C-alpha positions in Angstrom: -19.2 24.7 68.2 -16.9 25.1 65.2 -19.8 24.0 62.9 -21.9 26.9 64.1 -19.0 29.4 63.4 -18.5 27.9 59.9 -22.2 28.2 59.2 -22.4 31.8 60.3 -19.3 32.7 58.2 -20.7 31.0 55.1 -24.1 32.8 55.5 -22.4 36.2 55.3 -20.8 35.8 52.0 -22.2 37.7 49.0 -21.9 34.9 46.4 -23.5 31.8 47.8 -23.5 29.1 45.3 -24.5 25.5 45.9 -21.7 22.9 45.7 -23.9 20.8 43.4 -23.5 21.6 39.7 -25.6 19.9 37.1 -25.1 19.6 33.4 -28.5 19.3 31.8 -28.1 17.4 28.5 -30.8 16.4 26.1 -30.8 12.7 25.3 -32.7 10.7 22.7 -33.7 7.1 23.4 -32.8 4.7 20.6 -33.7 1.1 20.0 -31.8 -1.3 17.9 -30.5 -4.8 17.5 -26.9 -6.0 17.8 -25.3 -9.4 17.4 -25.2 -11.5 20.5 -21.4 -11.7 20.2 -21.2 -7.9 20.0 -23.5 -7.6 23.1 -21.2 -10.0 25.0 -18.2 -7.8 24.2 -20.2 -4.7 25.1 -21.0 -6.2 28.5 -17.4 -7.1 29.1 -16.3 -3.6 28.0 -18.7 -2.1 30.4 -17.4 -4.2 33.2 -13.8 -3.4 32.3 -14.4 0.4 32.0 -16.4 0.4 35.3 -13.5 -1.3 37.1 -10.8 0.9 35.6 -12.6 4.2 35.9 -14.1 3.4 39.3 -17.5 4.6 38.3 -20.6 3.1 36.9 -20.6 2.9 33.1 -23.7 2.1 31.1 -24.3 0.8 27.6 -25.5 4.3 26.7 -22.2 5.8 27.8 -20.3 3.4 25.5 -22.6 3.9 22.6 -22.5 7.7 22.9 -18.7 7.8 23.0 -18.3 5.2 20.3 -20.5 7.2 18.0 -18.6 10.4 18.8 -15.4 8.6 17.8 -17.0 7.3 14.6 -18.3 10.7 13.6 -14.9 12.4 14.4 -12.8 9.9 12.4 -15.0 9.3 9.3 -13.6 11.9 6.9 -16.2 11.1 4.2 -19.0 11.6 6.7 -17.5 14.9 7.8 -17.3 16.1 4.2 -20.9 15.0 3.5 -22.1 16.6 6.7 -20.7 20.0 5.7 -22.8 19.9 2.5 -26.0 18.7 4.1 
């Protein structure tokens, strides 16, 4: 009975928005080779991050954030990027 009352109250509000919110991002698929030792560390890092963050982490997540760090910290690249 309380569920019916809650539904009726919610239906009367003016700004009905879904709870679900999506961030639509545009991704590019890349292919490349890495050393087997690097891949072994990548797999371990994914396992580590998944356990610590309590959410599924992919190799794409690690690569995306790793590249962001690289681009942010490479001052020579930042200077070059401003000119090009």
